[in-house]
C-alpha positions in Angstrom: 13.1 -4.6 0.3 12.1 -1.0 0.9 9.1 0.4 -1.1 10.1 2.2 -4.3 9.9 6.0 -4.3 7.0 6.4 -6.7 5.7 9.8 -5.5 7.0 13.0 -4.3 6.3 13.9 -0.7 2.9 15.6 -0.3 1.5 13.9 -3.4 -1.4 12.2 -1.4 -2.3 15.5 0.2 -2.1 17.3 -3.2 -4.3 14.7 -4.8 -7.0 15.0 -2.0 -7.0 18.8 -2.0 -7.4 18.8 -5.8 -10.5 16.7 -5.3 -11.9 19.2 -2.8 -11.1 17.1 0.4 -10.5 19.2 3.5 -7.1 18.7 5.1 -7.0 18.5 8.9 -3.8 18.4 10.9 -4.4 14.7 11.8 -5.1 13.8 8.2 -1.8 15.4 7.2 0.1 13.4 9.8 -1.4 10.2 8.6 -0.7 11.0 4.9 2.9 11.8 5.7 3.3 8.5 7.5 2.0 6.6 4.5 4.1 8.6 2.1 7.4 8.1 4.0 6.9 4.5 4.9 9.8 2.2 4.0 7.6 -0.9 4.4 4.0 -2.0 4.2 2.1 -0.8 7.3 -1.0 -2.0 8.9 -3.6 0.3 10.6 -2.1 -0.4 14.1 1.4 0.6 12.9 0.0 3.8 11.3 -1.8 4.6 14.6 1.3 4.0 16.7 3.4 6.3 14.5 0.7 9.0 14.3 0.1 8.9 18.1 3.8 9.8 18.6 3.1 13.1 16.7 -0.4 13.7 18.0 -1.7 11.6 20.9 -5.3 12.6 20.1 -5.3 10.6 16.8 -7.4 7.5 17.3 -8.2 4.3 15.5 -11.4 5.7 13.9 -9.4 8.6 12.4 -6.9 6.1 10.9 -9.6 3.9 9.4 -11.6 6.8 8.0 -8.5 8.3 6.4 -7.5 4.9 4.9 -11.1 4.5 3.6 -11.0 7.9 2.0 -7.6 7.1 0.4 -8.9 3.8 -0.9 -12.1 5.3 -2.3 -10.0 7.9 -4.2 -7.7 5.2 -5.5 -4.6 6.5 -3.8 -3.7 3.5 -1.6 -4.0 -0.2 -2.0 -5.1 -2.5 0.8 -3.2 -5.8 0.7 -3.5 -9.0 2.8 0.0 -10.2 1.9 -1.1 -13.9 2.2 -2.2 -13.2 5.8 1.3 -14.3 6.9 1.1 -12.0 10.0 -2.5 -12.9 10.9 -5.6 -11.5 9.3 -4.4 -8.0 9.2 -4.3 -5.8 6.1 -1.5 -3.6 5.0 -1.5 -0.4 3.1 0.8 1.2 0.5 0.6 4.2 -1.8 -0.9 3.1 -5.1 2.2 2.8 -7.3 2.4 4.1 -10.8 3.1 0.6 -12.1 1.5 -2.6 -10.8 3.9 -4.9 -9.1 4.0 -8.3 -7.4 4.5 -9.0 -3.7 6.6 -11.9 -2.6 6.0 -12.9 1.0 8.3 -15.2 2.9 6.1 -17.7 4.7 8.7 -18.1 7.5 9.9 -14.7 8.4 7.1 -12.6 6.9 9.5 -10.4 4.8 7.8 -8.8 1.8 9.6 -8.0 -1.4 8.2 -6.1 -4.3 8.9 -7.1 -7.9 8.0 -5.4 -11.2 8.0 -7.4 -14.4 7.5 -6.7 -18.0 6.0 -10.2 -18.2 3.3 -9.3 -15.7 2.5 -6.2 -17.8 2.3 -8.4 -20.9 0.0 -10.9 -19.1 -2.3 -8.0 -18.1 -2.4 -6.8 -21.7 -3.3 -10.3 -23.0 -6.1 -10.6 -20.4 -7.5 -7.2 -21.6 -7.3 -8.3 -25.2 -8.5 -11.8 -24.9 -11.3 -11.2 -22.3 -12.3 -7.7 -23.5 -11.7 -6.5 -19.9 -10.3 -3.1 -18.9 -7.9 -3.7 -16.0 -7.7 -0.9 -13.4 -5.8 -2.8 -10.8 -3.9 -6.1 -10.8 -2.4 -7.8 -7.8 -0.2 -10.8 -7.7 1.1 -12.4 -4.5 3.7 -15.1 -4.3 4.4 -17.1 -1.1 7.6 -18.9 -0.5 10.9 -18.7 1.4 13.4 -15.8 1.1 17.1 -16.5 0.6 17.9 -16.0 4.4 15.2 -18.5 5.4 16.3 -21.1 2.9 19.8 -21.2 4.4 
């Protein structure tokens, strides 16, 4: 399932500029790749896509940019049950927390939003006197195609 359109193009760049972060050409390329992604990407996939636009972009630039985005709360780093090895995947921080369902056979990742998930988070906040800033919920199983 494709990622939901939760942000207008350029929103990551706008957010960083508003925080006084300098925008380099390479950073803009990386941000555009993340914003236009139709699936969760790992750092190597981001690097491959970025290198097609600018062959001078390197792994260090990718990781520094991802670190910057994480520190500013603009992307989430996910392990997605480590189905595809120990790699981590990145997605724009959505406006609403959602669950990731990962097929343990084919590795397909689906996203799911739920009012029940929102209610559980609310109950945790009330019962535990805990202010939640980020909630992740991952489910592993088999997609409809792999169950056939």
